[in-house]
C-alpha positions, 0 to 999 in steps of 0.5 A: 235382768229380762223375766222371760227370756226376751223380756217381759212377754212369755214366748216360745224361747221359754218353753223351748229353754223351760223343755231343754233344761228340764231334759238336763234334769231327767237325763243328765243329773250329774251336769250341774247346769244350775251353779255356772247358769244362775239365771236359768235356773232362777228363770227354770225356778219360775217356768216350773211356777206354770201349771202347765209347766207342772202338769207336763213336768217329767216324772223320774 
């Protein structure tokens, strides 16, 4: 499994996916994407450990 979307390096793809998943959590909490997409869930958790994602995460 890759660490990031496109392999071992953090790219714009990771930012786009992270923003999209954060939006899903904020606006559509009834969609349980984490259960059906465990790799995306792991990626999102990894992204949320980065200071830039923590500082800009939407507050519900």
